[in-house]
C-alpha positions in Angstrom: 11.1 -0.3 12.5 7.3 -0.3 12.0 5.0 -3.3 11.3 6.0 -3.3 7.6 9.8 -3.6 8.3 10.6 0.1 7.4 12.7 2.4 9.4 10.4 4.7 11.5 12.3 7.8 10.4 11.3 7.1 6.8 8.6 9.5 5.4 5.2 8.1 4.7 5.2 9.3 1.1 8.4 9.2 -0.9 9.4 9.3 -4.5 11.2 6.0 -5.1 12.6 7.1 -8.5 11.6 5.7 -11.8 8.2 7.2 -11.7 6.9 5.4 -8.6 5.5 6.7 -5.3 4.9 4.9 -2.0 1.5 5.9 -0.6 0.4 4.9 3.0 -2.9 3.0 3.1 -4.9 0.7 5.3 -6.0 -2.9 4.7 -9.3 -3.9 6.3 -11.6 -6.8 6.3 -15.1 -7.2 7.7 -14.9 -7.9 11.4 -11.1 -7.4 11.7 -8.9 -4.5 12.8 -7.4 -2.6 9.9 -3.7 -2.9 9.4 -1.2 -0.4 7.8 0.0 -1.0 4.2 1.9 0.7 1.5 0.6 1.1 -2.0 3.3 1.6 -4.7 1.9 3.7 -7.5 3.5 3.9 -10.9 3.2 7.2 -12.8 2.9 6.7 -16.5 4.1 9.2 -19.1 2.2 10.0 -22.3 4.5 7.9 -24.4 4.1 4.9 -22.1 0.3 5.3 -22.1 0.2 5.7 -25.9 2.3 2.6 -26.3 0.0 0.5 -24.1 -3.0 1.9 -25.9 -1.5 1.0 -29.2 -0.7 -2.6 -28.1 -4.3 -3.1 -26.8 -5.8 -1.7 -30.0 -3.5 -3.8 -32.2 -4.2 -7.0 -30.4 -8.0 -6.6 -30.5 -7.9 -5.7 -34.2 -5.5 -8.6 -34.9 -8.0 -11.0 -33.3 -10.9 -9.4 -35.2 -9.3 -10.5 -38.6 -9.5 -14.3 -38.2 -13.0 -13.9 -36.7 -14.2 -12.7 -40.1 -13.9 -16.3 -41.3 -16.1 -17.8 -38.5 -19.6 -18.4 -39.8 -22.4 -16.6 -37.9 -20.1 -15.8 -35.0 -18.4 -13.0 -37.0 -21.6 -10.9 -36.8 -20.8 -10.5 -33.1 -17.1 -11.1 -32.8 -15.8 -8.6 -35.4 -17.8 -5.5 -34.3 -17.2 -6.5 -30.6 -13.4 -6.7 -31.0 -13.2 -3.6 -33.1 -15.2 -1.5 -30.6 -13.7 -3.3 -27.6 -10.2 -2.5 -28.9 -11.0 1.2 -29.2 -12.6 1.3 -25.7 -9.6 -0.6 -24.1 -7.2 1.8 -25.9 -9.0 4.8 -24.6 -9.0 3.4 -21.0 -5.2 2.6 -21.2 -4.6 6.1 -22.6 -6.4 7.7 -19.6 -4.6 5.6 -17.0 -2.1 8.1 -15.7 -1.3 6.2 -12.4 -1.3 2.4 -11.9 -1.3 0.4 -8.7 1.9 -1.5 -9.1 2.2 -3.2 -5.7 0.5 -3.5 -2.3 2.7 -4.4 0.7 1.2 -5.0 4.2 -0.2 -7.5 6.6 -3.6 -9.3 6.2 -5.9 -8.2 9.0 -7.5 -11.7 9.2 -4.6 -14.2 9.1 -1.7 -11.9 9.8 0.2 -13.1 6.7 2.7 -10.7 5.0 1.3 -9.6 1.7 3.2 -8.5 -1.4 0.4 -8.2 -4.0 0.6 -7.0 -7.7 -3.1 -6.1 -8.4 -2.4 -3.8 -11.4 -5.0 -1.5 -13.0 -5.8 2.1 -12.4 -4.9 3.6 -9.0 -7.9 4.5 -7.0 -8.9 4.1 -3.4 -10.9 2.3 -1.9 -10.2 -0.8 -3.8 -10.7 -4.5 -3.3 -7.7 -6.9 -3.1 -7.5 -10.6 -2.1 -5.2 -12.1 0.5 -3.1 -14.9 -1.1 -3.2 -17.0 2.0 -6.7 -16.9 3.5 -8.4 -15.8 0.2 -10.5 -13.1 2.0 -11.4 -10.0 0.2 -9.6 -7.0 1.7 -10.3 -3.3 1.2 -7.3 -1.1 0.5 -8.2 2.4 1.6 -6.6 5.7 2.4 -5.7 6.0 6.2 -8.1 8.0 8.3 -7.0 11.5 9.1 -5.5 11.8 12.6 
């Protein structure tokens, strides 16, 4: 077993089925030694991305309708929600991979982490320890 509780014979990157992949990574904090982590990445199909984009667009436009009846504020709210809905829908449509989970050990307080940061998968990325509240950097491991 390694520091994350996995069997040592297990490959570093494996397809976990259901459109997810485990990617090895490192968690680091300023002034602390980096620790190994695993980033679980969810791959999204075109249908899934289109559904998420449709929901984002629908919610934004649904909120724009009652904003029409707010005096003075509707000059900013309605165009903002309409344009913001389109922008959010385009961002959701372009998100082919999402960061579903991060599992590892905090380099500062040594607490076991099981985080759900969400959002687009990209490294390096900032995450926060749930115990010590330090900002950690999730990055790809250095090449050996």
